N, C-alpha and C positions, 0 to 999 in steps of 0.2 A: 334658759337664756334665749331671748327673742330679738335682741338688738343686732343689727348688722355690724360687721367689723369694717370700719371705714378706711383702714390703712390700704394704700394702693399697692398693687403687685399682683402676682399670679393667684388666681382663685380657682379651685376645682368646682365647676358648675354641676348642678344636679343632673344625673343621667336618667333616673327612673321615676322622677316626680311626675304624677299624672298617670302612671301605670302600676307601679308597686304600691304607691301611697298617693293621697290627694295632693294636687298641685296648689290648691287654694289654702293659704295659711289658716284661715278661720276653720275651714272644714277639717284640716289636718289636726289642729289643736283639739277640736271637739272629739275627733275619732280616738286620738291617743288618750285623752282625758277619760273617755268612756271605757276604754280598755282598762285603764288603771283603776277606775272606780269599781270595776267588776271583780277586782282581786281582793280576797279577804286579807285581813291583817296577818302578817307572818312575823314571828319574833325570832330573829337570828341573834343568839347570844354570843356575840364575838365581833371581831373586826373583819368587815368584808374586804376581800382582796381581789376577787375576780368574779365575773358573771359569764355564763355560757348562754347564748341567745340565738334564736333562729333568724333566718333572713329571707323568707318567702314574702310574697305580697301580703300587705297587712290584713286583707280579708281572710287569708289562710292562717298566718302565724302571728299576727299582731297581738291577739289575746294571750297566747302563750308567752310571747316576749314580755308582756306587761308584768308577768309574775316576777321576773327578775328586776325590771326597772322600778317597780313599786318599792323595792327595798332601799332605793337611793333617795327617795323623797326625804328632805330634811338633812341629808348628808352634806359634808363639806369638801367633797372631792373637787379639786381644781385642775387636775390633769387626768386625761383618760387616754389609754392606749387601746385602740380597737384593732384586733388581728383577724383578718378575713382571708378566705381562699380565693385564688384567681379562677374565674369561670371562663374568661374569654381569651386570655393571653397565656401562652406557655413560656416559662422562663425558669431558670434555676435560682434557688435562694429566695430572698424576700426583698420587697421594695417598700421603702419608707417615703411617704409623701412629705417632703420637707419644704414646701412652698408657703405662701402667705396664709391662705384660708381655705375652708371647706364649706361650701354653700348648700343650703336647703331652702325650701320655701319659708322657713321660720327665721332665716337670717344666715349670716356667715360666721362660722366658728373659727377663731384664730388657731393656727397650727403652732404647736410648741416647737419651733424650728431648732432651738438649742438642744432639746432632748432628742429630736429626730436625728440631728447630726451626730450626737454622742453615740446613739445606737448604730448608725451607719459606720462610724469610725472603729467599731469594735471588731469587725470581721469582713473580709472581702466578699463573703456570700451575701452581704447585705448592702443594698445600694438604693438609688432612686431610679426607677424605670417608669417613665411617664405613662406608657401604654397600659401598664398594669392597673392604673387608677381611673382612666378616663370613663370607661363604661361599667366598672365593677359595682354591681348592685349590693353584694353581700356586706360591704362596709357601709355604703350610703344609708341603707335602711335602718341602721342602728342610731344614726345621728339625730333624727328628729325626736326619738324617745329621750335621748340624753339632754336635748335642748329643753324639753318639758320638765324633767325631774331635777336637773341640776341648775345652779345659778350660773355664775361665771366660771368657765373652764376652758382649757386649751386642749387641743386634740392632737394625737399622734396616730395617723392612719397607716396601717401596715398591711400589705397584701402578700401572701405567700404563694410563690410560683411552684415550688416543690414542697412536698409534705412528708418526706421521709424523716426518720428519727434524727439523722444528722442535722438536717435543717432545723428541726424543732429544738434540738439541743443548742446549736449555735445561736439561734435567735433568742432563746430563753436566757442564755448566759449573757448575751449582749444587752438585753433589756435590764436584767438584774444589775449588771455593772453600771449601766448608764443612768439609771434612776437614782443611784446613790441612796441617800436617806430620805428622799422625797416621798410623800404619800400620793400614790398613783393608783387609779382603778384600771384593771385589765378587763377587756371585754373580748371574748372569743365568739366569732360568728360562725354558726354551722347549722345546717339542717341534718337530718339523719338519713335513714334508708330511703331509696327512691324507687317508685313504680313497682312495688310488690303488692300482692293481695294483702288485705288488711291484717289477717292473722300472722302471716309470714313477716310483715313489717313490724308488728308489735314484738315478735320474738327476737328479731334482729336488733331492734332498738333497745330492748331490755339488756342486751349484752353491753352496749355502749353505756347505758345509764348505770348499770352495776359497776362498771369500771370507774365512772365519775364518782359514784357514791363512795367508793373505796379510795379515791384519790390515786388510782393505779394507772399512772400515765404510761408506764412501760407495758403493762398488760394490754391496755387499750391499743397502743401502737402495734403490738404484735398481732392482735386479733384483726385489726383493720388491714394490716399488710397481708394476712393469710386469708382474707375474705370472709371471716366469720361474722363480721358486722360491717356496717356502712355509716359513713358520715362525710359529706362533701367537704366539711371543714374539720376533718379529723386532725390535721396539722395544727390549726389554731387551738383546738381543744387540748391536744397534748402539750403544746407550747405553753398555754395558759396554766395548765396543771403544774408543769415544771417550774414556771415562774412563781406561782402561788406558794408552792411548797418551800422554795428558797426564801420567800418573804414571810414565812411563818404559818401558812395555812395548814391546819391539821384536821379540818372537817369539811365535808361537802354535803350539799343537800339538793336533790332534784326537786324543784318547786312545782313543775307542771309538765305534763306530756300529753300530746295529742297528735293526730295526723290529719291529712287533708280529707280523709274519709269521714272524720267526725264532723267536718264543716259542710262538705258538699253532699254527703250521703252516698257517694260513689266509692265503693270499697274494692274496686277491681284493680286499681293501681295507684297507691297512695304515697305520700311523702311525709316523713316523720319530723316532728318538731319538739324541742324540749327547752326548758329554762332551768338553769341550775346556778347555785352560788357556792363559791369556795371561800372559806373564812377561817380565821384563827380563833379558837375557843381557849381562853387562858386556863380555865379549870382543867380541860382535857390535856393541855400542854403540860401543866404541872404534874398531872398523873403520869405522864410519859417521860419523866425525867430520870427514871431508873436506867442505869447504864446497861447497854446491851452486851451480851456475851461475857458477863463477869466470871472470871476464873482467877481468884486471888493467888498471889504467889510472889510478885515483884514488889519491892519496896519503892518508896518515892524516889530515893537516890538512884536505884537501879533503872527506873523508868527515865529519869533525867539523863542518865549516862547513855542509854540507848538512843534517846532523841538527839543528844549532842553528836553521837556517832553518825546518825543518819544525816543530820544537817551538814556536818563536816565532810562526809563522803560526797555529798552532792556539790558542795562549794568547791572542793578540791578538783573534782572531775570537770566542772564547768570552767575552772580557771587553769586547767591542765597542770595542776600541782600534784606532787606525790602525797599520798595519804599518810598521815602520821601513825606511828605505832601507839595503840591505846593501852594504857596501863589498867588492865582488868583484874581486880582483886576479888570480885564476887564470884563464888562458885556457881551461883545460879546463872550468871551471864555466860558461863563457860559450858553449861549444859547444852546438849544437842536438842534444839527445839525448832519447830516450824514457826514461821512468822510471815506477815504481810506488812508492807509499807504503803500507805495511801497518802497521796498528795492532793490537797485542795488549794485553789487559788480564788480568793474572793467568794468562797462558798461553793465553788464549782469544782468537780473532779478534774484533776490535772494529771493523774497517773496512779496506777495501782498494780503492783506485782508482788508475788509472794512465793514461798517455798513451803509446800504442805508438809513434807516429811523432814523431820529434824535430823539432817545428816552432817551438820556442821555446828560448832559452838554458836549460841544465840547471837552474840555480839557480831560475829562475822556474817551470819545470815542477814542481820539488820543492815550492815554495811553494804552488802551485795544487793539486797532488795531495794535499798534506797536509790542506789545508782541505776538499777534496772527500771524502777518506777519513773525516775526523772528522765531517762534517756532511751529506754528500750520498750516502752509501752507502745504497741503499734497503733493505738487509737489516737495518739497525740504526737505533736512535734517535740523534739528534745527541749528540755528546760533551758532557758537562756540566763546569763548572769543577771540581767535586769529583773528577772522574776524572783530571784532568791528570797528577797525580803518579804515577798507577798505570799510565800508558800506556808501552808499550815500542814505540818507533818503528823500523821496519825499512825500509830503502830499497833498491830494486833498480834500478840504472842499466843500461839495455839496450844491447846492441850492435844495429846495423841488422839488420832481418829478412833472412833468406836463404832463397829458395825452394828446395825440394828435390823431386826426383822419386823418390827411393828412401828409404823410412822407415828403412832400415838406417843412414842417416847420423845418425839421432838418437842422441846419447850421453846416457844417463841420468845425472843428477846434474850435467850441464853445460848441457844445452839446455832451453829452454822451447819451447812449441809455440804457433803461431798458425794457425788454420784458417779458410778462407773458402770458402763455397759459395753462389752467388747473393747474396741479401741477408743471409745469415747469416754471422756470424763469432764466434770465441771464442778466448781466450788463457788459458793456464795457465803460471805461472812455474816455473822449474826446481825451486825448493825444494818446490813442492807435491808433485811426484812423489817427491822424496826423503823428505818427511815421511810420506807414506802408503805408501812402499816399493812403488810401482807398477812394473811392467815397461813396456816401450815400447808394447805393445798396449793395456794399460789406460790409459796416459797419453793415447794417441790417442783412445780411446773417451770418456774423461772430458772431453777438450777439445771433442769433438763435442757432448757433452751440454751443456757450457757455452755452446756456440754455438746451442743449441736444435735440433740436428740429431740424426737417429738415430745410435746409437753406432758403427754400421758405415760411416757416411758418408765416413770418411777413405779408404775403398777406392774410392770413386767417381771416375771419370775427370775429372769437372768440379770436383772439390774441390782447392783449392790449399793446400798445406802449407808453412809457413815455420818455420824454427828461429831461435833467437837465444840468446845467452849473457847473463849479467848479473853485475854486481859487486854482491853482496848484503852489506849490513852494517847493524849496529844499535849503539847505545851499549853494550848488553850484550856484544856479540861483538867490539868493537874492542879 
């Protein structure tokens, strides 16, 4: 897209044209076109959902960025959300630029103000903070590439002031809800490690790239937080991965990696750059339709009874009504079984509480855990009456815990893990590993993290590891 947007109003003027990239339109077009022409053809078998792209000066990272943008040639994206980190202004949350247009030497791109405002309306952590955008280069440098490879499109510019997991989660959920059923491209702007010697930088960057390749947003955020790797746009990367997975992405591919030492020859203190694509591969998705944690035992009627109990319990509590007495005739539902109740709203987690040990009849456990998930999960505010119809209730009925001495006994997609060490304990359900496509090592590490233990604690001799299966069902999947 090269034509200027003529509508009057507030326009974000280019801040780094002439320094990060050429100010002359003809020179800029030629440079970007040259980068794109140097990229070999790449066949991505699936629907592209997000790109990860570097944001240094074009002489350093432009060629790497072109590996991602080359994939967009001939595509029909007409809305692009670019998520970038704030380098110059400190603020909490995320800022969405909801004004008229965004200008580069190639013209002014119209901002999708309606989509911007829908995103802002989702959460108080998201707003429009003008100072976040005025001088921010990490977002601006993505736009000329988009202008070259796409036709007509509208832009949603987002700058993240804080990059903790809570901000990533809030922003990702807001974007997923706001875009509804529209086809939107997500672009995450980030460089990788900064100012290490060449070999050290490569090893640090490999950790980030491995997490991207596995679509492991949680693992990446944890390693960034603990300083095991670096990415100045780690928040945008994690956010884009969370969004992409909610929109169906099940594959990722790192397209190109380099660092400034490869360009300048100076390997004493380099900056890392990578381009990656997150996409949905239908064939892979179909292979992954087997249910996680299958432990047969409940009939369809018994499952519907438990789902009705969970829903009724939540509705009665939110309306301050007495819970009715349920007529339970099934012996199975009177057995003492452990269970978890998980609540989702518009595809995003809204609460999850469970009882590992079966010390009450199953139907009573479901009643109590449904109320606890809706009103006592410390990660979320209590469910309101207006949310009831938007909740998807998922129930996981657990088999008894079985202690194992060999982690090779863990079957991914079938087993959940419970870990104990001293006063610490943590559990992750089978479907968590399936959803994030973890291998058994990452599953063990994340269960340790849930327990508040070091991620390698599962290897310690005094750590007890248990596995279990679950019958997992919801109204949507019955």
